[in-house]
KOLPADO-591198 format. One record per residue (C-alpha): residue in one letter; x negated, y, z negated. Coordinates in nm, 4 decimals, always signed. Layout:
// KOLPADO-591198
<pati><resn>A</resn><c1>X</c1><c2>Y</c2><c3>Z</c3></pati>
...
//
This chain:
// KOLPADO-591198
<pati><resn>G</resn><c1>+2.3648</c1><c2>-0.7448</c2><c3>+0.1602</c3></pati>
<pati><resn>E</resn><c1>+2.3741</c1><c2>-0.5436</c2><c3>-0.1379</c3></pati>
<pati><resn>G</resn><c1>+1.9737</c1><c2>-0.4334</c2><c3>-0.1633</c3></pati>
<pati><resn>V</resn><c1>+1.7951</c1><c2>-0.3258</c2><c3>-0.4439</c3></pati>
<pati><resn>Q</resn><c1>+1.9368</c1><c2>-0.1371</c2><c3>-0.7529</c3></pati>
<pati><resn>T</resn><c1>+1.7839</c1><c2>+0.1882</c2><c3>-0.8469</c3></pati>
<pati><resn>G</resn><c1>+1.5643</c1><c2>+0.1506</c2><c3>-1.1345</c3></pati>
<pati><resn>E</resn><c1>+1.5949</c1><c2>-0.2691</c2><c3>-1.0526</c3></pati>
<pati><resn>R</resn><c1>+1.2746</c1><c2>-0.4101</c2><c3>-1.1064</c3></pati>
<pati><resn>I</resn><c1>+1.1516</c1><c2>-0.6142</c2><c3>-0.7646</c3></pati>
<pati><resn>R</resn><c1>+0.8979</c1><c2>-0.8583</c2><c3>-0.7858</c3></pati>
<pati><resn>L</resn><c1>+0.7079</c1><c2>-0.9097</c2><c3>-0.3693</c3></pati>
<pati><resn>E</resn><c1>+0.5050</c1><c2>-1.2412</c2><c3>-0.3625</c3></pati>
<pati><resn>L</resn><c1>+0.3102</c1><c2>-1.3042</c2><c3>+0.0157</c3></pati>
<pati><resn>R</resn><c1>+0.0746</c1><c2>-1.5551</c2><c3>+0.0343</c3></pati>
<pati><resn>R</resn><c1>-0.2087</c1><c2>-1.6175</c2><c3>+0.3727</c3></pati>
<pati><resn>H</resn><c1>-0.4697</c1><c2>-1.8151</c2><c3>+0.4532</c3></pati>
<pati><resn>C</resn><c1>-0.8029</c1><c2>-1.6061</c2><c3>+0.5067</c3></pati>
<pati><resn>R</resn><c1>-1.1189</c1><c2>-1.6731</c2><c3>+0.6065</c3></pati>
<pati><resn>A</resn><c1>-1.3437</c1><c2>-1.4191</c2><c3>+0.4116</c3></pati>
<pati><resn>T</resn><c1>-1.4864</c1><c2>-1.4826</c2><c3>+0.0724</c3></pati>
<pati><resn>A</resn><c1>-1.2879</c1><c2>-1.3399</c2><c3>-0.2323</c3></pati>
<pati><resn>E</resn><c1>-1.5167</c1><c2>-1.0881</c2><c3>-0.2558</c3></pati>
<pati><resn>V</resn><c1>-1.4240</c1><c2>-0.9103</c2><c3>+0.1110</c3></pati>
<pati><resn>L</resn><c1>-1.0664</c1><c2>-0.9400</c2><c3>+0.0228</c3></pati>
<pati><resn>F</resn><c1>-1.0999</c1><c2>-0.7880</c2><c3>-0.2767</c3></pati>
<pati><resn>A</resn><c1>-1.2693</c1><c2>-0.5156</c2><c3>-0.1291</c3></pati>
<pati><resn>A</resn><c1>-0.9784</c1><c2>-0.4934</c2><c3>+0.1263</c3></pati>
<pati><resn>W</resn><c1>-0.7120</c1><c2>-0.4367</c2><c3>-0.0905</c3></pati>
<pati><resn>T</resn><c1>-0.8669</c1><c2>-0.2130</c2><c3>-0.3714</c3></pati>
<pati><resn>S</resn><c1>-1.0742</c1><c2>-0.0107</c2><c3>-0.1646</c3></pati>
<pati><resn>E</resn><c1>-0.8802</c1><c2>+0.3545</c2><c3>-0.1136</c3></pati>
<pati><resn>A</resn><c1>-1.0411</c1><c2>+0.3462</c2><c3>+0.2022</c3></pati>
<pati><resn>S</resn><c1>-0.9404</c1><c2>+0.0232</c2><c3>+0.4033</c3></pati>
<pati><resn>L</resn><c1>-0.5876</c1><c2>+0.1215</c2><c3>+0.2150</c3></pati>
<pati><resn>S</resn><c1>-0.5175</c1><c2>+0.4245</c2><c3>+0.4062</c3></pati>
<pati><resn>R</resn><c1>-0.5933</c1><c2>+0.2303</c2><c3>+0.7446</c3></pati>
<pati><resn>F</resn><c1>-0.3286</c1><c2>-0.0072</c2><c3>+0.6812</c3></pati>
<pati><resn>M</resn><c1>-0.0787</c1><c2>+0.1981</c2><c3>+0.5067</c3></pati>
<pati><resn>C</resn><c1>-0.1222</c1><c2>+0.3713</c2><c3>+0.9119</c3></pati>
<pati><resn>P</resn><c1>+0.1278</c1><c2>+0.1130</c2><c3>+1.0912</c3></pati>
<pati><resn>G</resn><c1>+0.3336</c1><c2>+0.2481</c2><c3>+1.4345</c3></pati>
<pati><resn>R</resn><c1>+0.3806</c1><c2>+0.6000</c2><c3>+1.5067</c3></pati>
<pati><resn>L</resn><c1>+0.2083</c1><c2>+0.7157</c2><c3>+1.1628</c3></pati>
<pati><resn>D</resn><c1>-0.0535</c1><c2>+0.9973</c2><c3>+1.1957</c3></pati>
<pati><resn>A</resn><c1>-0.2694</c1><c2>+0.9492</c2><c3>+0.8729</c3></pati>
<pati><resn>A</resn><c1>-0.2391</c1><c2>+0.8099</c2><c3>+0.5183</c3></pati>
<pati><resn>K</resn><c1>-0.3379</c1><c2>+0.9732</c2><c3>+0.1809</c3></pati>
<pati><resn>V</resn><c1>-0.4354</c1><c2>+0.6454</c2><c3>-0.0953</c3></pati>
<pati><resn>S</resn><c1>-0.5249</c1><c2>+0.6714</c2><c3>-0.4692</c3></pati>
<pati><resn>A</resn><c1>-0.5431</c1><c2>+0.3407</c2><c3>-0.5959</c3></pati>
<pati><resn>D</resn><c1>-0.6300</c1><c2>+0.2518</c2><c3>-0.9995</c3></pati>
<pati><resn>V</resn><c1>-0.6321</c1><c2>-0.0650</c2><c3>-0.9649</c3></pati>
<pati><resn>R</resn><c1>-0.6948</c1><c2>-0.1947</c2><c3>-1.2924</c3></pati>
<pati><resn>V</resn><c1>-0.4311</c1><c2>-0.4241</c2><c3>-1.4777</c3></pati>
<pati><resn>G</resn><c1>-0.1846</c1><c2>-0.1388</c2><c3>-1.5549</c3></pati>
<pati><resn>G</resn><c1>-0.2814</c1><c2>+0.1061</c2><c3>-1.3025</c3></pati>
<pati><resn>R</resn><c1>-0.0943</c1><c2>+0.2878</c2><c3>-1.0685</c3></pati>
<pati><resn>Y</resn><c1>-0.1207</c1><c2>+0.4220</c2><c3>-0.6659</c3></pati>
<pati><resn>H</resn><c1>-0.0003</c1><c2>+0.6694</c2><c3>-0.4496</c3></pati>
<pati><resn>V</resn><c1>+0.0402</c1><c2>+0.6876</c2><c3>-0.0938</c3></pati>
<pati><resn>D</resn><c1>+0.1547</c1><c2>+0.9430</c2><c3>+0.1785</c3></pati>
<pati><resn>M</resn><c1>+0.1746</c1><c2>+0.8091</c2><c3>+0.4932</c3></pati>
<pati><resn>I</resn><c1>+0.1906</c1><c2>+1.0870</c2><c3>+0.7007</c3></pati>
<pati><resn>G</resn><c1>+0.4432</c1><c2>+1.0867</c2><c3>+0.9864</c3></pati>
<pati><resn>D</resn><c1>+0.5431</c1><c2>+1.2798</c2><c3>+1.3187</c3></pati>
<pati><resn>Q</resn><c1>+0.4925</c1><c2>+1.6910</c2><c3>+1.2500</c3></pati>
<pati><resn>G</resn><c1>+0.2792</c1><c2>+1.6332</c2><c3>+0.9496</c3></pati>
<pati><resn>V</resn><c1>+0.5613</c1><c2>+1.4916</c2><c3>+0.7010</c3></pati>
<pati><resn>A</resn><c1>+0.4817</c1><c2>+1.2781</c2><c3>+0.4075</c3></pati>
<pati><resn>Y</resn><c1>+0.6768</c1><c2>+0.9751</c2><c3>+0.3518</c3></pati>
<pati><resn>P</resn><c1>+0.5200</c1><c2>+0.9478</c2><c3>-0.0394</c3></pati>
<pati><resn>H</resn><c1>+0.5605</c1><c2>+0.6479</c2><c3>-0.2164</c3></pati>
<pati><resn>D</resn><c1>+0.4123</c1><c2>+0.5316</c2><c3>-0.5733</c3></pati>
<pati><resn>G</resn><c1>+0.3977</c1><c2>+0.2268</c2><c3>-0.8512</c3></pati>
//
């Protein structure tokens, strides 16, 4: 496919059913410590996360790979 064009806005919606309270799930997806663990998949060494989880807030993630190379993304 053509993929996403630079500057194009996209929306991602993911639905899962979990056996946990809303409070536990909210804390897992909004805690910088929890997000740091989640954003460190596979062969990555670490992740640094800053997140303002209010409506209109921003986040920044540096996924740290081999030899300390950072893969930043934000939104």
